LOMI-284996 format. One record per residue (C-alpha): z, x, y. Coordinates in pm, whole numbers, plus 50000, padded with zeros to 5 digits. Layout:
<sites>
@Z: Z&X: X&Y: Y;
...
</sites>
This chain:
<sites>
@Z: 08816&X: 89133&Y: 27537;
@Z: 09074&X: 88934&Y: 27383;
@Z: 09443&X: 89001&Y: 27527;
@Z: 09649&X: 89261&Y: 27355;
@Z: 09972&X: 89139&Y: 27182;
@Z: 10273&X: 89297&Y: 27336;
@Z: 10441&X: 89247&Y: 26982;
@Z: 10452&X: 89550&Y: 26721;
@Z: 10289&X: 89550&Y: 26401;
@Z: 10420&X: 89289&Y: 26145;
@Z: 10705&X: 89422&Y: 25963;
@Z: 10790&X: 89702&Y: 26212;
@Z: 11014&X: 89709&Y: 26533;
@Z: 11034&X: 89864&Y: 26839;
@Z: 11342&X: 90048&Y: 26938;
@Z: 11452&X: 89983&Y: 27290;
@Z: 11706&X: 90233&Y: 27423;
@Z: 12007&X: 90029&Y: 27327;
@Z: 11867&X: 89995&Y: 26978;
@Z: 11787&X: 90358&Y: 26966;
@Z: 12155&X: 90443&Y: 27070;
@Z: 12279&X: 90251&Y: 26755;
@Z: 12022&X: 90440&Y: 26525;
@Z: 12100&X: 90755&Y: 26673;
@Z: 12476&X: 90672&Y: 26588;
@Z: 12387&X: 90621&Y: 26207;
@Z: 12194&X: 90916&Y: 26215;
@Z: 12486&X: 91117&Y: 26339;
@Z: 12728&X: 90970&Y: 26082;
@Z: 12469&X: 91050&Y: 25809;
@Z: 12424&X: 91395&Y: 25907;
@Z: 12812&X: 91470&Y: 25944;
@Z: 12870&X: 91345&Y: 25598;
@Z: 12574&X: 91508&Y: 25450;
@Z: 12676&X: 91874&Y: 25600;
@Z: 13043&X: 91826&Y: 25529;
@Z: 12932&X: 91870&Y: 25171;
@Z: 12717&X: 92156&Y: 25230;
@Z: 12358&X: 91979&Y: 25204;
@Z: 12092&X: 92113&Y: 25416;
@Z: 11842&X: 91887&Y: 25610;
@Z: 11450&X: 91917&Y: 25517;
@Z: 11135&X: 91752&Y: 25622;
@Z: 10821&X: 91643&Y: 25415;
@Z: 10486&X: 91512&Y: 25524;
@Z: 10424&X: 91138&Y: 25609;
@Z: 10105&X: 91163&Y: 25380;
@Z: 10086&X: 91251&Y: 25025;
@Z: 09842&X: 91207&Y: 24718;
@Z: 09851&X: 90868&Y: 24590;
@Z: 09890&X: 91017&Y: 24256;
@Z: 10248&X: 91141&Y: 24342;
@Z: 10326&X: 90784&Y: 24363;
@Z: 10136&X: 90651&Y: 24071;
@Z: 10295&X: 90931&Y: 23825;
@Z: 10658&X: 90770&Y: 23822;
@Z: 10734&X: 90527&Y: 24107;
@Z: 10624&X: 90205&Y: 23917;
@Z: 10314&X: 90010&Y: 23957;
@Z: 10474&X: 89769&Y: 24208;
@Z: 10566&X: 90035&Y: 24456;
@Z: 10274&X: 90279&Y: 24400;
@Z: 09989&X: 90011&Y: 24397;
@Z: 10099&X: 89663&Y: 24544;
@Z: 10359&X: 89824&Y: 24831;
@Z: 10190&X: 90155&Y: 24919;
@Z: 09961&X: 90184&Y: 25227;
@Z: 09700&X: 90382&Y: 25101;
@Z: 09349&X: 90479&Y: 25187;
@Z: 09072&X: 90755&Y: 25145;
@Z: 09063&X: 91037&Y: 25432;
@Z: 08772&X: 91192&Y: 25567;
@Z: 08788&X: 91459&Y: 25289;
@Z: 08756&X: 91196&Y: 25016;
@Z: 09097&X: 91233&Y: 24905;
@Z: 09319&X: 90902&Y: 24831;
@Z: 09623&X: 90961&Y: 25042;
@Z: 09928&X: 90723&Y: 25087;
@Z: 10162&X: 90685&Y: 25372;
@Z: 10540&X: 90738&Y: 25212;
@Z: 10671&X: 90446&Y: 25069;
@Z: 10992&X: 90672&Y: 24943;
@Z: 11092&X: 91017&Y: 24959;
@Z: 11229&X: 91112&Y: 24611;
@Z: 10869&X: 91231&Y: 24494;
@Z: 10818&X: 91438&Y: 24787;
@Z: 11151&X: 91615&Y: 24785;
@Z: 11076&X: 91684&Y: 24388;
@Z: 10745&X: 91844&Y: 24474;
@Z: 10908&X: 92034&Y: 24743;
@Z: 11170&X: 92187&Y: 24525;
@Z: 10891&X: 92232&Y: 24248;
@Z: 10702&X: 92463&Y: 24507;
@Z: 10989&X: 92698&Y: 24519;
@Z: 11126&X: 92633&Y: 24178;
@Z: 11203&X: 92983&Y: 24125;
@Z: 11331&X: 93087&Y: 24477;
@Z: 11571&X: 92816&Y: 24541;
@Z: 11950&X: 92869&Y: 24517;
@Z: 12119&X: 92610&Y: 24278;
@Z: 12248&X: 92365&Y: 24303;
@Z: 12027&X: 92276&Y: 24580;
@Z: 12161&X: 92038&Y: 24797;
@Z: 11933&X: 91872&Y: 25066;
@Z: 11897&X: 91567&Y: 25284;
@Z: 11639&X: 91426&Y: 25504;
@Z: 11635&X: 91142&Y: 25773;
@Z: 11256&X: 90998&Y: 25795;
@Z: 11061&X: 90674&Y: 25820;
@Z: 10885&X: 90519&Y: 25533;
@Z: 10618&X: 90226&Y: 25496;
@Z: 10601&X: 89951&Y: 25240;
@Z: 10349&X: 89673&Y: 25245;
@Z: 10585&X: 89384&Y: 25143;
@Z: 10689&X: 89051&Y: 25296;
@Z: 10922&X: 89105&Y: 25586;
@Z: 11254&X: 88945&Y: 25560;
@Z: 11602&X: 88994&Y: 25682;
@Z: 11720&X: 89356&Y: 25602;
@Z: 11378&X: 89432&Y: 25494;
@Z: 11087&X: 89598&Y: 25696;
@Z: 10728&X: 89746&Y: 25634;
@Z: 10847&X: 90036&Y: 25837;
@Z: 11204&X: 90164&Y: 25782;
@Z: 11436&X: 90468&Y: 25835;
@Z: 11632&X: 90589&Y: 25540;
@Z: 11849&X: 90892&Y: 25456;
@Z: 11758&X: 91064&Y: 25144;
@Z: 12051&X: 91274&Y: 24958;
@Z: 11943&X: 91463&Y: 24653;
@Z: 12108&X: 91746&Y: 24441;
@Z: 11903&X: 91959&Y: 24219;
@Z: 12004&X: 92185&Y: 23915;
@Z: 12321&X: 92021&Y: 23778;
@Z: 12285&X: 91887&Y: 23421;
@Z: 12645&X: 91736&Y: 23417;
@Z: 12801&X: 91418&Y: 23551;
@Z: 12963&X: 91632&Y: 23824;
@Z: 12650&X: 91593&Y: 24042;
@Z: 12635&X: 91218&Y: 23960;
@Z: 12996&X: 91203&Y: 24076;
@Z: 12940&X: 91401&Y: 24397;
@Z: 12632&X: 91169&Y: 24518;
@Z: 12851&X: 90858&Y: 24446;
@Z: 13137&X: 90997&Y: 24639;
@Z: 12912&X: 91089&Y: 24934;
@Z: 12786&X: 90719&Y: 24920;
@Z: 13157&X: 90619&Y: 24948;
@Z: 13219&X: 90862&Y: 25205;
@Z: 12937&X: 90727&Y: 25415;
@Z: 13066&X: 90384&Y: 25385;
@Z: 13429&X: 90504&Y: 25495;
@Z: 13275&X: 90712&Y: 25790;
@Z: 13119&X: 90383&Y: 25946;
@Z: 13477&X: 90231&Y: 25931;
@Z: 13439&X: 90021&Y: 25625;
@Z: 13742&X: 89932&Y: 25411;
@Z: 13744&X: 89950&Y: 25044;
@Z: 13737&X: 89565&Y: 25015;
@Z: 13383&X: 89565&Y: 25241;
@Z: 13195&X: 89686&Y: 24966;
@Z: 13173&X: 89750&Y: 24570;
@Z: 12986&X: 90054&Y: 24403;
@Z: 12812&X: 89909&Y: 24094;
@Z: 12743&X: 90159&Y: 23822;
@Z: 12523&X: 90171&Y: 23488;
@Z: 12332&X: 90421&Y: 23308;
@Z: 11956&X: 90422&Y: 23234;
@Z: 12033&X: 90580&Y: 22880;
@Z: 12255&X: 90272&Y: 22796;
@Z: 12001&X: 90027&Y: 22930;
@Z: 11736&X: 90191&Y: 22706;
@Z: 11953&X: 90164&Y: 22392;
@Z: 12036&X: 89791&Y: 22473;
@Z: 11672&X: 89712&Y: 22532;
@Z: 11557&X: 89903&Y: 22233;
@Z: 11807&X: 89891&Y: 21970;
@Z: 12039&X: 89598&Y: 22051;
@Z: 11798&X: 89337&Y: 22166;
@Z: 11501&X: 89480&Y: 21956;
@Z: 11237&X: 89498&Y: 22217;
@Z: 10917&X: 89726&Y: 22202;
@Z: 10869&X: 89934&Y: 22489;
@Z: 10626&X: 89705&Y: 22694;
@Z: 10891&X: 89414&Y: 22682;
@Z: 11163&X: 89643&Y: 22741;
@Z: 11017&X: 89773&Y: 23040;
@Z: 10950&X: 89399&Y: 23145;
@Z: 11308&X: 89295&Y: 23074;
@Z: 11441&X: 89552&Y: 23294;
@Z: 11209&X: 89450&Y: 23545;
@Z: 11333&X: 89102&Y: 23536;
@Z: 11701&X: 89193&Y: 23502;
@Z: 11636&X: 89404&Y: 23826;
@Z: 11550&X: 89063&Y: 23990;
@Z: 11807&X: 88836&Y: 23846;
@Z: 12026&X: 88773&Y: 24150;
@Z: 11725&X: 88703&Y: 24361;
@Z: 11573&X: 88438&Y: 24111;
@Z: 11882&X: 88279&Y: 23988;
@Z: 12072&X: 88285&Y: 23641;
@Z: 11867&X: 87980&Y: 23500;
@Z: 11528&X: 88081&Y: 23570;
@Z: 11612&X: 88427&Y: 23466;
@Z: 11721&X: 88290&Y: 23132;
@Z: 11389&X: 88084&Y: 23101;
@Z: 11177&X: 88398&Y: 23158;
@Z: 11401&X: 88625&Y: 22933;
@Z: 11376&X: 88397&Y: 22647;
@Z: 11000&X: 88455&Y: 22641;
@Z: 11034&X: 88828&Y: 22583;
@Z: 11144&X: 88745&Y: 22219;
@Z: 10882&X: 88630&Y: 21929;
@Z: 11160&X: 88600&Y: 21671;
@Z: 11502&X: 88508&Y: 21663;
@Z: 11510&X: 88362&Y: 22000;
@Z: 11848&X: 88184&Y: 21971;
@Z: 12032&X: 88488&Y: 21852;
@Z: 11847&X: 88738&Y: 22059;
@Z: 11946&X: 88531&Y: 22374;
@Z: 12310&X: 88521&Y: 22252;
@Z: 12298&X: 88895&Y: 22257;
@Z: 12151&X: 88917&Y: 22617;
@Z: 12414&X: 88664&Y: 22738;
@Z: 12682&X: 88908&Y: 22622;
@Z: 12529&X: 89166&Y: 22829;
@Z: 12529&X: 88954&Y: 23131;
@Z: 12894&X: 88866&Y: 23094;
@Z: 13032&X: 89207&Y: 23024;
@Z: 13260&X: 89272&Y: 23334;
@Z: 13399&X: 89599&Y: 23197;
@Z: 13267&X: 89876&Y: 22948;
@Z: 13544&X: 89720&Y: 22686;
@Z: 13351&X: 89376&Y: 22698;
@Z: 13031&X: 89517&Y: 22568;
@Z: 12972&X: 89450&Y: 22190;
@Z: 13101&X: 89721&Y: 21972;
@Z: 12733&X: 89862&Y: 21845;
@Z: 12687&X: 89914&Y: 22248;
@Z: 13013&X: 90060&Y: 22304;
@Z: 12969&X: 90339&Y: 22081;
@Z: 12674&X: 90458&Y: 22267;
@Z: 12726&X: 90814&Y: 22394;
@Z: 12600&X: 90686&Y: 22741;
@Z: 12909&X: 90474&Y: 22757;
@Z: 13156&X: 90802&Y: 22716;
@Z: 12917&X: 90941&Y: 23018;
@Z: 12998&X: 90622&Y: 23219;
@Z: 13381&X: 90682&Y: 23177;
@Z: 13360&X: 91064&Y: 23241;
@Z: 13203&X: 90960&Y: 23542;
@Z: 13462&X: 90705&Y: 23619;
@Z: 13743&X: 90966&Y: 23579;
@Z: 13589&X: 91191&Y: 23831;
@Z: 13539&X: 90916&Y: 24073;
@Z: 13910&X: 90812&Y: 24030;
@Z: 14005&X: 91168&Y: 24103;
@Z: 13773&X: 91194&Y: 24427;
@Z: 13964&X: 90883&Y: 24548;
@Z: 13643&X: 90652&Y: 24525;
@Z: 13828&X: 90314&Y: 24476;
@Z: 13541&X: 90060&Y: 24476;
@Z: 13337&X: 90161&Y: 24178;
@Z: 13296&X: 89917&Y: 23870;
@Z: 13062&X: 89917&Y: 23582;
@Z: 12759&X: 89660&Y: 23607;
@Z: 12592&X: 89624&Y: 23261;
@Z: 12289&X: 89448&Y: 23451;
@Z: 12220&X: 89677&Y: 23691;
@Z: 11873&X: 89845&Y: 23619;
@Z: 11733&X: 89994&Y: 23967;
@Z: 11358&X: 89919&Y: 23934;
@Z: 11206&X: 90262&Y: 23996;
@Z: 11082&X: 90417&Y: 23675;
@Z: 11176&X: 90770&Y: 23730;
@Z: 11559&X: 90705&Y: 23659;
@Z: 11690&X: 90884&Y: 23360;
@Z: 12072&X: 90855&Y: 23359;
@Z: 12345&X: 90721&Y: 23588;
@Z: 12214&X: 90437&Y: 23831;
@Z: 12410&X: 90277&Y: 24093;
@Z: 12410&X: 90043&Y: 24389;
@Z: 12634&X: 89970&Y: 24679;
@Z: 12682&X: 89612&Y: 24755;
@Z: 12834&X: 89413&Y: 25039;
@Z: 13135&X: 89221&Y: 24946;
@Z: 13103&X: 88971&Y: 25235;
@Z: 12978&X: 88611&Y: 25148;
@Z: 12750&X: 88610&Y: 25434;
@Z: 12554&X: 88946&Y: 25311;
@Z: 12623&X: 88941&Y: 24961;
@Z: 12342&X: 89196&Y: 24850;
@Z: 12275&X: 89551&Y: 24782;
@Z: 12311&X: 89790&Y: 25064;
@Z: 12147&X: 90083&Y: 24902;
@Z: 12123&X: 90280&Y: 24570;
@Z: 12033&X: 90574&Y: 24385;
@Z: 12069&X: 90757&Y: 24032;
@Z: 11986&X: 91042&Y: 23812;
@Z: 11604&X: 91137&Y: 23804;
@Z: 11588&X: 91453&Y: 23560;
@Z: 11192&X: 91452&Y: 23513;
@Z: 10998&X: 91468&Y: 23861;
@Z: 11034&X: 91819&Y: 23916;
@Z: 10839&X: 91867&Y: 23612;
@Z: 10553&X: 91657&Y: 23707;
@Z: 10453&X: 91918&Y: 23969;
@Z: 10378&X: 92205&Y: 23719;
@Z: 10715&X: 92351&Y: 23724;
@Z: 10982&X: 92403&Y: 23476;
@Z: 11186&X: 92056&Y: 23453;
@Z: 11521&X: 92045&Y: 23669;
@Z: 11783&X: 91789&Y: 23680;
@Z: 11845&X: 91594&Y: 23994;
@Z: 12053&X: 91287&Y: 24136;
@Z: 12019&X: 91117&Y: 24465;
@Z: 12078&X: 90833&Y: 24697;
@Z: 11877&X: 90660&Y: 24986;
@Z: 12082&X: 90463&Y: 25242;
@Z: 11861&X: 90239&Y: 25471;
@Z: 11935&X: 90208&Y: 25861;
@Z: 11835&X: 89843&Y: 25891;
@Z: 12048&X: 89707&Y: 25613;
@Z: 12340&X: 89926&Y: 25742;
@Z: 12313&X: 89797&Y: 26084;
@Z: 12338&X: 89450&Y: 25941;
@Z: 12666&X: 89533&Y: 25753;
@Z: 12809&X: 89694&Y: 26056;
@Z: 12741&X: 89377&Y: 26238;
@Z: 12904&X: 89144&Y: 25991;
@Z: 13214&X: 89332&Y: 25951;
@Z: 13223&X: 89398&Y: 26323;
@Z: 13196&X: 89783&Y: 26303;
@Z: 12942&X: 89821&Y: 26558;
@Z: 13057&X: 90082&Y: 26812;
@Z: 13079&X: 90025&Y: 27173;
@Z: 12812&X: 90241&Y: 27359;
@Z: 12843&X: 90401&Y: 27720;
@Z: 12557&X: 90537&Y: 27910;
@Z: 12493&X: 90881&Y: 27850;
@Z: 12413&X: 90920&Y: 28216;
@Z: 12711&X: 91022&Y: 28419;
@Z: 12605&X: 90902&Y: 28770;
@Z: 12335&X: 90724&Y: 28956;
@Z: 12216&X: 90915&Y: 29282;
@Z: 12125&X: 90612&Y: 29538;
@Z: 11895&X: 90755&Y: 29867;
@Z: 11960&X: 90581&Y: 30190;
@Z: 11666&X: 90667&Y: 30409;
@Z: 11446&X: 90992&Y: 30401;
@Z: 11687&X: 91215&Y: 30234;
@Z: 11533&X: 91243&Y: 29921;
@Z: 11531&X: 91624&Y: 29927;
@Z: 11915&X: 91626&Y: 29968;
@Z: 11957&X: 91367&Y: 29689;
@Z: 11773&X: 91608&Y: 29471;
@Z: 11957&X: 91893&Y: 29577;
@Z: 12284&X: 91740&Y: 29493;
@Z: 12148&X: 91624&Y: 29148;
@Z: 12020&X: 91983&Y: 29071;
@Z: 12362&X: 92109&Y: 29152;
@Z: 12553&X: 91845&Y: 28947;
@Z: 12304&X: 91903&Y: 28623;
@Z: 12352&X: 92277&Y: 28641;
@Z: 12737&X: 92188&Y: 28608;
@Z: 12631&X: 91999&Y: 28264;
@Z: 12611&X: 91657&Y: 28410;
@Z: 12345&X: 91385&Y: 28350;
@Z: 12228&X: 91251&Y: 28671;
@Z: 11952&X: 91013&Y: 28735;
@Z: 11821&X: 90987&Y: 29091;
@Z: 11653&X: 90696&Y: 29253;
@Z: 11335&X: 90749&Y: 29396;
@Z: 11202&X: 90389&Y: 29451;
@Z: 11258&X: 90384&Y: 29830;
@Z: 11451&X: 90026&Y: 29775;
@Z: 11756&X: 89921&Y: 29966;
@Z: 12097&X: 90045&Y: 29858;
@Z: 12188&X: 89708&Y: 29712;
@Z: 11898&X: 89707&Y: 29491;
@Z: 11947&X: 90063&Y: 29372;
@Z: 12314&X: 89983&Y: 29312;
@Z: 12210&X: 89700&Y: 29074;
@Z: 11998&X: 89911&Y: 28878;
@Z: 12244&X: 90167&Y: 28809;
@Z: 12493&X: 89876&Y: 28707;
@Z: 12211&X: 89733&Y: 28471;
@Z: 12167&X: 90056&Y: 28301;
@Z: 12574&X: 90057&Y: 28274;
@Z: 12605&X: 90388&Y: 28446;
@Z: 12949&X: 90410&Y: 28542;
@Z: 12922&X: 90570&Y: 28892;
@Z: 12667&X: 90579&Y: 29190;
@Z: 12667&X: 90853&Y: 29443;
@Z: 12540&X: 90754&Y: 29799;
@Z: 12334&X: 91005&Y: 29973;
@Z: 12217&X: 90942&Y: 30338;
@Z: 12208&X: 91092&Y: 30677;
@Z: 12619&X: 91112&Y: 30733;
@Z: 12644&X: 91265&Y: 30368;
@Z: 12384&X: 91529&Y: 30425;
@Z: 12517&X: 91634&Y: 30763;
@Z: 12882&X: 91656&Y: 30654;
@Z: 12796&X: 91769&Y: 30269;
@Z: 13039&X: 91494&Y: 30157;
@Z: 12926&X: 91221&Y: 29928;
@Z: 13036&X: 90880&Y: 29863;
@Z: 13114&X: 90800&Y: 29496;
@Z: 13169&X: 90468&Y: 29381;
@Z: 13287&X: 90329&Y: 29068;
@Z: 13099&X: 90045&Y: 28949;
@Z: 13375&X: 89886&Y: 28703;
@Z: 13650&X: 89899&Y: 28993;
@Z: 13453&X: 89902&Y: 29289;
@Z: 13649&X: 90204&Y: 29428;
@Z: 13482&X: 90449&Y: 29664;
@Z: 13567&X: 90797&Y: 29765;
@Z: 13395&X: 91050&Y: 30000;
@Z: 13412&X: 91437&Y: 29851;
@Z: 13260&X: 91767&Y: 29828;
@Z: 13016&X: 91871&Y: 29559;
@Z: 13309&X: 92080&Y: 29386;
@Z: 13534&X: 91752&Y: 29388;
@Z: 13241&X: 91545&Y: 29264;
@Z: 13194&X: 91766&Y: 28980;
@Z: 13573&X: 91758&Y: 28883;
@Z: 13574&X: 91379&Y: 28917;
@Z: 13267&X: 91316&Y: 28679;
@Z: 13380&X: 91571&Y: 28435;
@Z: 13723&X: 91383&Y: 28409;
</sites>
């Protein structure tokens, strides 16, 4: 039998206690922000029918990146690569019963079969925040404001990140009316624009010119006007007059009132998933070391209706934990963690029973106590506590049991004190 590898499956990671502590910190911030806006937590299955993703997520995600298989009942199922179709199905199942606006969030893990690289894993953890039942741009503004608040809650300053905004209806108008592309080529151009930062401008232009059968020079000039527009005022007049531009302007007014200072218009922002129907946005890291999209979202008004229910408007966003970890690291925003264990009880000699009694009394007072059961020498027990970054050790031996007084030692300062259980509790709680 071959020796088993201690490494996790490619593209996944193990979370050791220090990693899990950081992950839990991220989760706690996410929960705090979502619940401060009235969002309620939900859960959904890890497996879904593959058809759920084939319907609207797009061919690349649904077929190329999804882990799918036939179960024992002959059904083709997939490990979820994203949450939006699942939450749309969940809402559709209780379409008539749910109170609207329905504000929902979840924190869950996902799988995508893609090439692992920095910030991109095959298994990843993600927050999903969605609001259902609001047709107006107020819902778009709320989701973007929550995204901004998430960044601020991690200590990010306004110049640490940028929120880029576009509108899918405007994109469709630019592709069809302005550039004159048919539906297939418009779809291909959207996918190409979505990848333009990854492939570079020159290669992008080389591929883009192939989308045009006629008037290539004229159409490429039109495309470059879109690429070069830094504000809505820079767009060609025929695009500026589109109703979607007014919708973006209304959104920006709401965001300004909400004190979101980092939002900019980006005419080339596409968001690759096929289900978006209105506002799309992405949060970008401003650091030259990590100049990339952190997370994004947008409006998707058609998904609930795919599940046999009356159609319902929806807007959502989905930050990922790994990319956020890297952002916190680059911007020196990682917190310093302390041990959740208040004290480590070291046992000297055959006094395990007395040590357990002491630990029980301390735990009943609300303290977190670890007891050494290794029967090692005292110095090795203390080294273990220090390695675990536990701030105090309590020594239990013959004299301590006889007098009901215990030695407590501060591992940072080396200071020792002999005291009663009641005083131990008071000291540790301070």
